[in-house]
C-alpha positions, 0 to 999 in steps of 0.5 A, a space after each residue: 504520590 507524585 512518582 506513582 502518578 507519573 508511572 501510572 501515566 506511562 503505563 496508560 500511554 504504553 498500553 494504548 500504543 500496544 493495543 492500537 493496531 495502527 501502531 506497528 510493533 518492533 520491526 525486523 530483522 527481515 529476510 529476503 523471503 519477507 518481501 516475496 509475493 506475486 501480483 499482476 497489474 494492467 493498464 489499458 488506455 483506449 483514449 487519452 490526450 496525455 497517454 499513449 493508447 495501448 496495454 501495459 502490464 506489470 507482473 511483480 515478484 516482490 513487495 513491501 508494506 509501510 504503515 504511514 501516518 499523516 496521509 492526505 486527505 484528512 491526516 489519515 493512517 494507512 498502509 502503503 504497498 509497493 510492488 516490484 517486477 524483480 525479486 528483492 536482493 540484499 542491496 534492494 532491501 537496504 534501499 527499501 529500509 533506508 531510502 523508501 525504495 528510491 532506486 527500485 522506483 526508478 523502474 516499473 512498479 505499482 503501489 496501493 495506498 489503503 486508507 484506514 480508520 481507527 476501526 482498522 477498516 479500509 475507507 479508500 483505496 488508491 492505485 498507482 501504475 508506473 512504467 516508462 513513459 506512463 504514470 497513472 494514479 487513481 482512487 479505485 475504491 471508496 464506496 462501501 460496495 466497492 470496498 466490500 467487493 474488492 477489499 473484503 479479504 483484508 486482515 491487518 494486526 499492526 505487524 502483518 498484512 494479509 490481502 487478497 484482492 482482484 478487481 478493475 477500475 474504469 473511466 469512460 466518460 466522453 471528453 475524458 481519458 478512457 482507461 482501465 486499471 486492473 489488479 490481482 493481488 494475494 499477499 501475506 507480508 510483514 510491515 517493514 517500515 513506519 513513516 510520517 508523511 
């Protein structure tokens, strides 16, 4: 009787993990093609005390997706998508899988963090734009109308992310930085890592 209870409990725990799309399945092995995607990001700074005015662009050829748990705010779950200008090599793949792309992040890159609820829907999107001498990170969508406008073409099944998103975010209040972040993303990639932040 006791053994039956333990086995029943194990089955319940395993099935809840398998059925919840926020828990990714087994990973890999991954080919270099699993990192290929094109995306474009642009930062236009009109006025700033910290940033040099002008336009910076990042055209990317590769990306990878991480399923993250414990994101701030709210100890949330979400997807982190890192985009890089160069194609991924075997050495870069090892850097991604073993070191969270520590070497790749020494150059220009862009990153989305898509916060998701238990219903597997996005409730906030953050974008980071990193180039030599420039680092800008903003929450680019959190209102329902923004999420619908920019992130309605989003599918995640626990193992793979499909995302088409094109949009922009602007700041133009007097006395503050005046800037615009824009993006054009079309990807269909597997989750390659799962982390606790």
